[in-house]
C-alpha positions in Angstrom: 88.5 107.0 137.4 87.1 105.3 134.3 88.4 101.9 133.2 88.9 101.1 129.6 87.5 97.9 128.2 89.2 96.4 125.2 87.1 94.3 123.0 88.9 91.4 121.4 87.3 89.7 118.4 88.3 88.3 115.1 88.2 90.8 112.3 85.2 90.7 110.0 83.9 92.7 107.1 80.5 93.9 106.2 80.2 94.9 102.5 77.3 96.1 100.5 75.9 93.6 98.1 76.3 95.9 95.1 80.1 95.9 95.6 80.2 92.1 95.7 78.1 91.8 92.6 79.6 94.7 90.5 80.3 92.9 87.3 82.6 95.7 86.1 85.2 94.3 88.6 87.0 91.0 88.4 86.5 88.7 91.3 90.0 89.6 92.5 89.3 93.3 92.5 86.0 92.7 94.3 87.8 90.7 97.0 90.5 93.3 97.4 87.9 96.1 97.6 85.8 94.3 100.1 88.8 93.6 102.3 90.1 97.2 102.1 86.6 98.6 103.0 86.4 96.3 105.9 89.5 97.7 107.7 88.8 100.2 110.4 89.3 103.9 109.6 92.5 104.0 111.6 94.0 101.0 109.9 96.9 102.1 107.7 96.7 100.3 104.3 99.9 99.7 102.5 100.2 98.2 99.1 103.0 95.9 100.1 100.8 94.5 102.9 97.9 94.0 100.6 100.1 92.2 98.1 101.6 90.0 100.7 98.3 89.2 102.4 96.7 88.1 99.1 100.0 86.8 97.4 99.7 89.2 94.5 102.4 90.0 92.0 102.9 93.7 91.1 101.1 93.1 87.8 98.1 91.5 89.6 97.9 94.4 92.0 98.1 97.0 89.2 95.4 95.3 87.2 93.0 95.2 90.1 93.8 98.7 91.1 93.1 100.0 87.6 89.8 98.2 87.6 88.9 99.9 90.9 90.0 103.3 89.6 88.1 102.9 86.4 84.9 102.2 88.3 85.4 105.0 90.9 86.1 102.9 94.0 89.8 103.8 94.2 91.6 107.1 93.6 95.2 108.2 93.6 96.3 111.8 93.8 99.8 113.1 93.2 100.8 116.3 95.0 104.0 118.2 95.1 105.5 118.5 98.6 108.3 120.4 100.2 111.6 120.2 98.3 109.9 119.6 95.0 109.2 115.9 95.6 106.0 114.2 94.8 103.8 112.3 97.2 100.8 110.0 96.5 97.6 109.9 98.4 95.3 106.9 97.9 91.6 106.7 98.7 89.2 103.8 98.7 85.4 104.3 99.0 82.3 102.1 99.0 80.4 104.7 96.9 81.9 104.9 93.4 82.8 108.5 92.4 83.6 109.8 89.0 87.3 109.4 88.5 89.0 112.8 88.0 90.5 113.5 84.6 94.1 112.3 84.2 96.7 115.1 84.4 99.7 114.9 82.2 102.9 114.1 84.0 104.3 117.5 83.2 101.5 119.6 84.6 
């Protein structure tokens, strides 16, 4: 029988220097990006949790999110799900990717 060993340590983040020095992002957006990238892959990020953790207003979050989107670190994807409703998927990456072209709301 194997025994499981649980490691308990304070959370920490390792972030590539180019993210921390990316002048295209405000300091707030860099901080948020670094924090999000430092979460474990099984950590479920929620916007309300991020806003509460960093005491951000809706406008502050949207501004930082748009900066991360414009530089390719953050993406949102809207899909239609069962029953005709829409769902959003959000992605954050440490390697900026070309943002996809914006689709019009009607199509």
